[in-house]
Steps between C-alpha positions, in 0.01 A plus 500: 500500500788700355403817314603523135720803563699308764583220259566729205699749706734245654560328168569830319743605773691170517488429124552123522646398163697186584559290812311363799181679605372426850177599677494383861126564541392453139121486535351395167822579310439856381865602527604215272236576238596867492868406477418288196325796336795725578753263343288449190440875462876552492569233241604221734362155578337382822742209489770751592347513849487221757192537719492409870225571750337405826145539630347387827129499407415162338231638268714793387794262454290289261388812314860613455601162357200511266581853383856401416390181323238681288766741374763231448730641768717245677530591866609346828250591771630239741360160586202636693335817630713609794592786734809681369645558847448154648510272195719662235443302180819636339747525790813520286370712211681825422283706265593771252165677545267488799156658467248486781197656663515346849231550766551833680580512874433128539482422874428125502798374300643273772815701557559362850590163348762656271707715735832345391421462129795536263308748284511772766844631405409860585314435824217290640164638380232563764260213560207742469579636151635307201602801288873461560473125496378535141776749415774272633337194345522673161862605557593145597371369167673763282780392268833693507366727223134472595239774543181490707191718472211475745217691667482578872306733725653847533579426862783277385694815407485657846402250769745467790297261715628156605836546330361576152700823480826315567420239236422771244821685593707184450344438157573860397858482628547180296419721197215275385231767459492620140171691483203588719168619358240666726148448364162654589242337720174335387672281241382169643148371551592332829666800666523876449843539661772643275759258368851514361709304255838365606770416245805316629804383309826324576671661201483881495826524305559869418205595724683381810397703804204658319126453551221657295189629680191560287206693645196378305241581766312742273469262205189304410134592480202419719269245339245558778503663842719236661710343223787638298658352188835548331478530123752358254641852460563520877681167497702606196601824674621317812681227305649751257641707785659192654657374177628847404669524840656156461624579149655825621700310762 
């Protein structure tokens, strides 16, 4: 289950108006539905976006196809439910926008069988944690002008175990990191660990060599003793800061 603020926040930050939208772990299709709302709210047509996704859970895969069909959205979710790492349903796709909420700190992703995979341009991710497998998987599928926005555990910003620090360093030195957003804990029902938003792009243009860091750890309000929620105003503040920075060059 992907919280509403995750979907809305990523879409508001990436602002997908036209092109290919890709969600590598699309669940029931929430990113696509929110993208449709975004385009329509800004006077565009959903037909301006081409939707691609992949989902490994068979029931969720069926639900995603149903959600798209009900709303008249044409999308390519692959021929079958499948694991993104081991059975990529769109191996040659280069997307203009990648939005994703992958599983955090995934340890059973079968990394030992993929040690020489062509996607690991910045270093082989550890077999015990898929975080930087996801990051490099997203980068691999980015078009020359593409932008990716996704959620990861905060540890992805600082971990140096099993070569993760060297992979992160290589990605930074390649000037792919556009923006990092640190968020508070207690935002997910399944875990209370704090998370962050990564935004990567292959086309920084006048922002070459620059990266924006947003500290949003004090935003949001507690809905009960263990859960926190980000309001629309919080999302607007984060997205507005990012777009103002981009516009300023």
